[in-house]
N, C-alpha and C positions, 0 to 999 in steps of 0.2 A: 504494499499500500503504499501511495505516494502522501508526504507531508506537504501541505501547502495547498490542497484543493483538488479537484477533480481534474483529469486529465482532458476532459472535453472542454472545460472552461478555457482552458489554455489554447486550445485549437480554434475556438471561437474568436478569442482576442487577437491571435495571429492573423486568421483569415480577415479579419476587420482591418487589420493593420495593412496588409497586402492587397486590399483591393484593388483592382485593375480600374484606373480611372479611364472614364469616357462619359460621353454626355448624360447617360442616364443615371450616375451617380455623383456629379458633381455637385457641390454645395460651397456657399460662401464662408469664409471664416466666421468664427466667434464675434459678435458685436459688428460686423459689416454692415448690417442692414437696419440698425438702431437709428431712432430718431434723434434729433438734438433736443435737450431737457427744455420744456416750455414751461415756464414758472408764471404763476398767477393767472392761471386758466382755470380758476374754479375747483371744489372741493374734490370731484369726481378724478382729477387728475392726479391727485396726492400731493401736488405741489402747489396749492392754491393759499389763501389766507395769508400766510407771512412770506411765502415765495422762498422757501429753503433759508431765510435769515434768522430763523428762531425768533425768541421773544425780547424785546428791550435792547438796551446795549448799542455800544457805539456802531458795530457792524450792521444792525438793522437800519440803522438811519439812512436817509438818501444822500447821496454825494460823499458816503465815507469811503476813505482810502487811508489806509495806513502808511507812514513812512517804512521804508527797507529797515529791516531789522527790529520793527517795534516788538516788544513783547508785554504788551498789555499794562504799561506803566512800570513794570519792573525796571530796572536799570539794564539796558541793553549788553549783550555779551561784549561789543565793541567798545563801550564805555567802560565796562568793568575791568578790561585787561589794562595791566599798564603800558605806557607808552615806551619805547626803548630807543637809544640811539640819537643819531644826527645827519641830517642830509645837508651837507653843503650846497645852497644854490648858486653859489659862484664858481663851482668845480670847472676846470677847464679838460675837456675831451680831446685829447691827442691821438692822432695816428701814428702807430708804434712800428717801426722797423728796427730789427736787431742787426748788429754787425755780423753775426754768424750767417744771417741770411743773406746779405749782401755779398759775403764771400761766395756763396753757391751760385749766385747769378752771373751769367756772362757779361763781359762789358767792364770797363772801369771808371765810367762816370755815371753818376746816378742822379737824377733829379726827381722833383716829387711828380710833374707830368709823365715822366718815364715810369715810375713806380705804380702810377695808377692806371699805365696802359697794360702793364703787365698783369695787374688785377692783385698787387701786393698791398696795395692802399685802396679801400673801397670808399670810407668816409674821410674827409681829411680833418673837420672839426677846425678846432683852433689851429692846427698847421700839423706839422711832420716833426716826430721827435725820433731821433736815432739813439737806441740803448745799446749798451755794451756786452749784451749776453752773446756767446760764442768766440770764436778764433778767427781772427784775421791775418793772413799771410801774404797777402798781394797789396799793390799800391792801388787806391781808389780814391775817386775823387766824389765827394758826397755834397749835395746842396739840400739843407734842410732848415726848419725853423728853429730847431732846439738840438741840442746833442748833450747826452749825459757825459759826466767827467771820464768814466770809464771808455766809452764809446771814443772820446776827442783822443784820448791817450793812445788807445789800440789803433786808430786810422793814421795819428801822427807817428808813432812808432813804426808802423808798416813802410811809412815814406808817403802816405796818400795826404789829401787835402779835405779838410772840413769847412764847407762854406754857409754861413748862416744868411738865411734869406728872411726879407720882412723885418718887420718890427717884432723881436722877440721877446715879448713881454713875460715876466716870470711871476 
């Protein structure tokens, strides 16, 4: 004897699942043919009288709309949680290129327009800043708005030149 029911029940269930689809046994998915909820159309509809708004209270009044995050007068979560940190609204966003990246590129002269054409710089922001990450073994000429101290040292040590363009404000 099998545990969990009759063998016939399983056969019927499988037969129902594997029914061949044709025009005679097609049916719409559940809730596909349901009508929109029409409120305030009499007691017989089940949504008459209060029109699903309940009795009294703020939500039952006309024109009622609560602000996002409203918790019924309780202090909302976004005001209960502590505020942390600081956002500097005067922060400058620089396009950054490392010396090691310039080492890998072909050519010995690099300008802002040239690096943008190569796709190395996408958004210029305040300008181009060259940083000193990586190793530089060859002589290159770089034009940028700012250079870090280590980048400047590495470029000059390799025999190259670093030209500051524009008004480099710090």
